[in-house]
C-alpha angles and dihedrals in degrees: 000000000000099000094196091058109021109054133119100223107137093016092117140020110309120248096018115142140225126187132205123191127185116215133191117235111224143168101272092223105039100025090228113157112252130198094221108120093120093054092045093054091048090057097039117118126213116307135183100243126010137293113203139181116254135214089277122051090226091069142064129194122223111210120189126210118247112291135186097218142034091239092057093048094049091046088055091051089050091054092048091050087052091050092052091049089052089065089065095254124131118229132205126186117205135115088256134011101256099220110018114125122244110266096024093110118087122211115246114248099241127121095240094048094045087052091051091049090051092050096045104035112183092358086079097052097098118060118227129188127217142182110229121193125197123198117193117236127208095221142355098262092050088051091056091047090052091045092053093045095048093054091081092054097053097092091050092049091046092051094049093048098044103133109150115079095144130067129171090355099306138095107256095199087241130107089215116028086170091066092052093045090051089056087072089066119086118243090020105118133081113292126219121268113275124232093217141323092283088058091052092047094051093044090049091051094050096042094047090053092047092048094044092235129132100240149328093297085080089062103097095194120157087241130020143161109247107203093174089064098029093239146109109237127209110206101167100094129099116230112267125224092204118069087206089060090045090053092049093051095044089051092052092049091047091053096042092049093052092045092050093046094052100034103031126220120325096217126333112256112209117244091248093062093044091050090051089050092049092053093046089049090051092046101045107015116194091347093063140090121239129204123248124213090281094051094252113138124232132181117265090236091057093047090049091050090055092046092051091050089050094054101034092112092045091053092057091045093050095042097238104115092119093050092050090052089063089071090079090063091047089054092047091056092048091250123276092309092054092049092050092050092048090056092045092053091058104035113006137241098313089058090051090056092047092049092050091051091049093050093046093051104029095065098055086114095041097116092053089065096051 
C-alpha cells in the first residue's frame, strides 16, 4: 500500500467513531478461560458490526461499524456482547484474565496470528485485552496533527482505563499489568511526533522493512494513524467490564481527538517523558501522579479536570456530555483496578472473576437506561 496515495482519510464523515473491544471467553459458571473462539463464531448469529477471532483462541474482538456518537457505538457493543452470550459462552472484560495460568491460552490458527507468534515468541504467551478507539479524520495532515496532539494525553487515558491488577492469580502491584506485558512486544511504545504525513509514510516503510513485517498494522503503538481506515486509533486502554466506563472513556477520547485535530498540539512532549507517564499510569492508575512537559508531577484527578475544561465545548458539540460525566464515578471507585482490588480484599480472586463476569454481562441493556 502506498500510504501517500492509497489512504481513506476523508472518505467518510469526519470525526465519526468506531470502537473495538477484546473480550476473554470463559466458562460462564467457573470463569475459567476457554479456547473456544472458533466454536463461538460458528454459532454466532447476525450482528451489526463484526466479531472476530483474536491472536489467542480464548478471546474475541467486537468491532463496531462507524458511528456518529458515543451512545450509538456503545449500544452496538452492547448488542454484540449479547450476541456472544447467546452462543452459550461466558465473557469477561479486563486487561488481563485475573486467574488464568500461564500457558493456558492457545494461539489462533490464522496466518497473521501465526506470523505474530513467530515474530514474538514467548512475548505472546499471555493474552491481554484492550479497548481501541478510532476517530475518523478529514484528511491525512489533520490525522497527523491529531496524532501529535493526542500523544500528551496518553498517560492520562492509560491511568483512567487501568483495569488489570491481577495476573495468574496474584496481585501484580500494578494498576495495568496489560500495559507492562505489552512492553515486551516490539513497536509497542509511544512513537515520536511526526512532521507530516509524508514523514509517517516514510518511517512506516523503513520500519516495516527493518522489522520484516508487511505494513504499519504490525506496529502495536499505543497511538497510531490508520490510513487504511482513515482514522487515528488510540490503543492504550485496557478493556472495561462496565459499559458505563467504556462510554466515559470513548467520550473522552472522542473529544480529545477532535480538539487535537482542530487545535494542534500544545507543546510536543518528548517520548521519554510520555513513556515515564505511561509506566506511572500503569503502576498507580487513577491514584497516581503523572509528569507534565517539565517533569513536574500532578495528580491524575487534576490533569483530568484540566482536560475536561479543555474539551467542554467539544463535548456539547459531539453530544457526549452525559457520558463524560460518568468519569467522576470511575475516579471515585479507583478505576477498574481499584474496584477489582476492593473485591479481592473481601472475597479473594475467584470473587474478582465472578464480579468481572457479572459486570461484563449485566450491562448489556445499559444504554436503554440512559
